[in-house]
C-alpha positions as CSV (number, residue, x, y, z in Angstrom):
1,M,0.0,0.0,0.0
2,E,1.3,3.4,-0.9
3,R,2.5,5.4,2.2
4,R,3.0,9.1,2.8
5,Q,5.6,10.0,5.4
6,V,3.9,13.2,6.6
7,L,0.4,13.9,8.1
8,A,-0.3,17.0,6.1
9,G,-2.1,19.4,8.5
10,A,-3.7,16.5,10.5
11,G,-4.6,17.4,14.1
12,T,-4.1,21.1,14.0
13,V,-7.8,22.0,14.7
14,G,-8.4,23.7,18.0
15,L,-5.0,25.1,18.8
16,A,-5.9,28.6,17.8
17,S,-8.2,28.9,20.8
18,L,-5.4,28.8,23.4
19,A,-5.1,31.8,25.6
20,G,-2.3,33.2,27.7
21,C,1.3,34.3,27.2
22,L,2.4,31.1,25.6
23,G,6.1,31.6,25.5
24,T,6.3,32.1,29.2
25,V,4.5,28.9,30.1
26,G,6.6,26.7,27.8
27,L,4.1,26.0,25.1
28,D,6.5,26.4,22.2
29,S,7.5,22.8,21.6
30,H,6.4,19.4,23.0
31,E,7.6,15.9,22.0
32,A,5.8,12.6,22.4
33,T,7.5,9.4,23.6
34,P,7.2,6.6,21.0
35,A,4.8,3.9,22.1
36,G,4.7,0.3,20.8
37,I,3.3,-3.2,21.1
38,D,4.2,-5.8,23.7
39,P,6.8,-8.0,21.9
40,A,5.0,-11.3,22.8
41,V,1.7,-10.0,21.4
42,R,3.4,-8.7,18.2
43,E,5.1,-12.0,17.6
44,E,2.0,-14.0,18.2
45,A,0.1,-11.8,15.6
46,G,3.0,-12.2,13.1
47,Y,3.9,-8.5,12.7
48,E,7.3,-6.9,12.6
49,R,8.2,-3.3,13.5
50,T,9.3,-1.4,10.4
51,A,9.7,2.2,11.3
52,V,9.4,4.9,14.0
53,D,8.6,8.2,12.3
54,E,8.5,11.7,13.7
55,L,5.4,13.6,12.7
56,R,5.9,17.4,13.3
57,L,2.8,19.6,13.4
58,E,3.2,23.3,13.6
59,E,0.6,26.0,14.3
60,T,0.9,29.7,14.9
61,V,-1.2,30.7,17.9
62,S,-2.2,34.2,18.7
63,A,-3.3,35.3,22.2
64,W,-3.9,38.9,22.9
65,I,-0.9,40.7,21.4
66,V,1.4,37.6,21.6
67,S,1.9,35.2,18.7
68,E,3.7,31.9,19.3
69,E,4.5,28.9,17.1
70,V,3.3,25.7,18.7
71,V,5.2,22.6,17.7
72,L,3.8,19.1,18.4
73,I,6.3,16.4,17.7
74,N,4.3,13.2,17.4
75,A,5.6,9.7,17.0
76,L,4.2,7.0,14.7
77,T,5.4,3.5,15.3
78,E,4.7,1.3,12.3
79,Y,4.3,-2.5,12.0
80,E,3.7,-4.7,8.9
81,K,2.8,-8.3,8.1
82,T,3.3,-10.0,4.8
83,V,0.3,-11.9,3.5
84,D,-0.3,-14.0,0.4
85,M,-2.9,-12.3,-1.8
86,G,-3.2,-15.0,-4.3
87,L,-2.9,-13.8,-7.9
88,L,-1.5,-10.5,-6.6
89,G,1.4,-12.3,-4.9
90,E,2.8,-11.6,-1.4
91,H,2.5,-8.0,-0.1
92,K,3.0,-6.3,3.2
93,G,-0.8,-6.0,3.1
94,A,-1.6,-5.9,6.8
95,E,-0.3,-2.8,8.6
96,F,-0.6,-1.4,12.1
97,A,0.4,1.8,13.6
98,V,0.6,3.4,17.1
99,L,0.4,7.2,17.2
100,S,1.7,9.1,20.3
101,S,0.9,12.7,20.6
102,P,2.0,15.1,23.4
103,Q,-0.5,16.5,25.9
104,V,-0.1,20.2,26.3
105,G,-1.0,21.7,29.7
106,V,-1.8,25.4,30.2
107,L,-3.2,26.9,33.4
108,G,-4.5,23.5,34.5
109,R,-6.1,22.6,31.2
110,E,-5.1,20.0,28.7
111,F,-4.9,20.7,25.0
112,N,-4.3,18.2,22.2
113,P,-5.9,18.2,18.7
114,L,-6.2,14.5,18.7
115,A,-8.2,14.4,22.0
116,E,-11.0,16.2,20.2
117,R,-11.3,13.6,17.4
118,S,-13.7,10.7,17.4
119,T,-12.6,7.5,15.7
120,S,-14.3,8.9,12.5
121,G,-12.0,11.9,12.8
122,L,-8.9,9.7,13.5
123,V,-9.6,7.7,10.4
124,D,-8.5,10.7,8.4
125,L,-5.0,10.0,9.8
126,V,-5.1,6.6,8.1
127,A,-5.8,8.2,4.8
128,S,-3.0,10.7,5.4
129,V,-0.4,8.0,6.1
130,H,-1.7,5.5,3.5
131,G,-2.1,7.4,0.3
132,G,-3.7,4.5,-1.5
133,L,-6.6,4.3,0.9
134,G,-10.0,5.6,-0.2
135,D,-13.8,5.3,-0.1
136,V,-13.8,4.8,3.7
137,E,-17.2,4.2,5.3
138,H,-18.1,3.6,9.0
139,E,-19.5,0.1,9.8
140,A,-19.5,-0.6,13.5
141,D,-18.2,0.3,17.0
142,E,-17.0,-1.8,19.9
143,E,-15.2,-1.4,23.2
144,L,-11.7,-2.8,23.9
145,T,-9.2,-2.2,26.7
146,A,-6.0,-0.4,26.0
147,L,-3.5,0.7,28.7
148,G,-6.1,-0.3,31.3
149,Q,-8.7,2.0,29.8
150,S,-11.9,1.4,27.9
151,A,-11.6,2.6,24.3
152,T,-14.0,2.8,21.4
153,V,-12.7,0.9,18.4
154,S,-14.5,1.6,15.1
155,T,-14.4,-0.5,12.0
156,F,-14.5,1.1,8.6
157,A,-14.7,-0.4,5.1
158,G,-12.5,1.0,2.4
159,E,-10.3,0.3,-0.6
160,A,-6.6,0.2,-1.1
161,T,-4.2,-0.4,-4.0
162,F,-1.9,-3.4,-4.1
163,G,0.2,-4.3,-7.2
164,G,-1.9,-1.9,-9.3
165,R,-5.2,-3.6,-8.2
166,T,-7.9,-2.2,-6.0
167,V,-8.6,-4.4,-3.0
168,D,-11.3,-4.1,-0.3
169,V,-9.8,-3.5,3.1
170,D,-11.0,-3.2,6.7
171,V,-9.7,-0.3,8.8
172,L,-9.8,-0.4,12.6
173,V,-9.2,2.8,14.6
174,S,-9.1,3.2,18.3
175,E,-9.9,6.5,20.1
176,T,-7.1,8.1,22.1
177,V,-6.3,6.9,25.6
178,D,-4.2,8.5,28.3
179,A,-0.5,7.5,28.4
180,G,0.9,9.8,31.0
181,D,2.3,12.8,29.2
182,D,1.0,11.6,25.9
183,L,-2.2,10.4,24.2
184,V,-2.0,7.2,22.2
185,A,-4.3,6.0,19.4
186,T,-3.9,2.9,17.2
187,L,-5.0,1.8,13.8
188,G,-4.9,-1.2,11.6
189,V,-5.5,-1.9,7.9
190,Y,-5.8,-5.3,6.3
191,P,-7.6,-6.9,3.2
192,T,-11.2,-7.7,4.0
193,A,-10.7,-11.2,2.6
194,F,-8.4,-11.9,5.6
195,E,-11.2,-12.0,8.0
196,D,-9.2,-13.6,10.8
197,E,-6.7,-10.7,10.7
198,G,-9.2,-8.6,12.6
199,A,-8.5,-10.7,15.7
200,N,-4.8,-10.0,15.4
201,V,-5.4,-6.3,15.0
202,R,-7.5,-6.2,18.1
203,S,-4.9,-8.1,20.1
204,L,-2.3,-5.5,19.0
205,M,-4.6,-2.7,20.2
206,E,-4.9,-4.3,23.6
207,G,-1.1,-5.0,23.7
208,V,-0.1,-1.3,23.3
209,R,2.6,0.0,25.7
210,E,3.3,3.5,26.8
211,E,7.0,3.2,25.8
212,L,8.6,1.5,22.8
213,P,9.6,-2.1,23.9
214,D,13.0,-3.4,22.7
C-alpha cells in the first residue's frame, strides 16, 4: 500500500483557541515518547516493526498581542505483516500503527488536537499515512481495553491499492487513551478477505505499551 511520510495538516484544529502568554508557560515545543506493542503480542500476531517516524505539526497561535509557534512532535510506530494475496502475490498487506501525541497543559487545562477527534476523525490519519486508501465508510463500533482504559474501536470499510489492483480493506481505529504525558491512538489496515486478521489487530490494540519495547 502506498505510504506518505507526513500527516499534512492533521490534528491542528483547536490550537488557535489557546489563551495566555504562551512563550512564558513553555508551550512552544512538546515531544511525544514513541509507544509500541508488547513483543509477545506482536510476535503472536505475526507483525514486525518497520519504522518509527517523527510527525511534526506546527501551528501559529495568537493570544492577545502575543503570537507563538506551537510545535507538536508526534511519534508514529509502524508494523507490517506479509500476506499471500493469491494472484497478486505476497504483499505487506496488513499494517498497524501506534500514534503518540504530546498532551499540552496550560493553566490547569489540557490541549491536544487528537483528543477532540472521534474515531471517525482519527480515520483521516489513516488516509494521510496510507495514500492509497479511499472510499472509507463507517460500519461498526465496539469497546476494547488499552492501557487499562476502555476505548472505542471503530471498523471502517475502504479500498486500497496493491500491485496496481484495488482491494477491499477493513480499517480499525481506536480512540485516544491517556498514556501519561501523551495520548495514544492505534490503527490497523488489512484486506477484508483476511477475516481472521481482525482478531490479530484487536490483540495488537490491547497490547499497546506507553513506551517502545525493545
